[in-house]
C-alpha positions, 0 to 999 in steps of 0.5 A: 425053714422057719417055725417048724416046731411041734404040729399045731394044726388043731389046738383043742381047748378043754375046761380044767373043771370038767373031768369028763372032757379031760378024759374024752380029749385024750382020744381025739385026733387034735395035734395039741390039747390045752387044758384051760384054767382061764375063761372056761373055768369059773373063779370058784372052780379054779382050785379044783380045776388045777387038781383035775389038770394035774391028775389028767396030765399025770394019769392020762394018755396024751400020746402024740399030742402037745400038752399045754395048760392055759393059766390065768393072765397076770392081772388076776390073783390066780396066775401065780398059783396056777403056774406053781401048782401045775408045774410042781404037780405035773411039770414032767408031763407038761410041754408048754404053759399058755399065758393069755392077754399078754401085753408086754415082754415083761409078762413073758419074762416073769413066766420064763423066770418062774418056770426056770426056778421051778425046773431047777427046784424040781430037777427038770431040764431047764428050758424044756417047758415052752411058752405060748403067748396069746395076743388079746388086746391093742397093747399086746398087738402093738408090742407083739415083736418084743413079746415074740422075742422076750424068751427062747421058751416062746413057741407060739403067738396066738390071736385071741379074737373075743377079748381083742374085739372087746378091747378095741370096741369092735361092733360085733358079737360073732367071734371069728366070722366076717362082719357084713357091714365091713367091706373086707376082712376086719382081722386081716391086719391083726393076723398079718401083724401077728404072723410077721412077729412070729416069723421074724422070731421063728415062732409058730402063729396060731389063729383063735377060735370060731365060736359057732361050733356047729357051723363046720363050713363057717369054721373052714371058711375062716380057717382057710383065710389064716391058713392062706396067709401062712398060719400054722393052726387054729383053736378048736372048741368042739370035736367036730372042728378037729378034722376040718382044722387038720385038713385046712392047715395041711397042704393039699395032696397035689401041692405036697407031691409037687413040693417034694418033686421040686425039692428032688428035681432041684437037688438033682439039677444043681448036682454034678450029675444034673449039670450044676444048674441053678435054674431049670425047667421042671415041666413048664415051670421054671424052678430055682433056689427061691422055688426050693425055699417055697417047696420046703415050706409045703413039704415040711407041713406035709411031712409034719401032717404025716402025709405020704407022697404019691409021685416021685422024680425020675432024672431024665436019661442022658 
């Protein structure tokens, strides 16, 4: 099973400059919370935002959530101090560092080496802090395979649509939605390219934000497209989007039940007691080893979401 990792159906963005939002985020049902030092924080507010984030990580209750900090990208003067201050201040309470606008493997490798030096200096387990790489321009997408392979710390490859749209001169101001003038999904190639790189290197693939935060139906529509491809989750910018993301990136109950049924049935029929069969009918459906692999994907997503099966397999009487 590729790219199980931590559950990331909903990845909530929280500005590091807002103490109020940092506090509120702790009680929301998002799988992951990333505390932002980049686009959501004005340049003059970044030093105080670092302090806010360190305090929130050390003093807050983030139980059940993956704790991530998004630093500034490496073309800015803030990245080094972002990483140093956050990891020195709260490294023991940090799960991942998100690096935006990644353009090549060397940028990920820089962050890997910096984290290694910090962990050794601070007495933390070397390699424990993961990396999330955000693809936001043409260079990043062209180099996405080497980015995904750049470090064993890399856990996710993330699509950043707003900056990406600007970088390729896309003629739209609506981030994450379809473009009426285009007869198809303009993001399909980008999403599939990110997904292939992620799966090739056993990483999770995360879709970017939908900025129309009050249009939950619109959020569901675009989320369903990346979920159908196989993405593991999506950014959420507002509490109203969290429930929708958790639902969309979890399997339907019927699909989860059926996947568990296939796994149980295949295990039985391939056993001595089941006749050592490699392919068999389960109702009107032929199942085999390929069916088992497909069922593993759905079952793993359901288990990660805390789902409970509502049916069970009963071996046929002899």
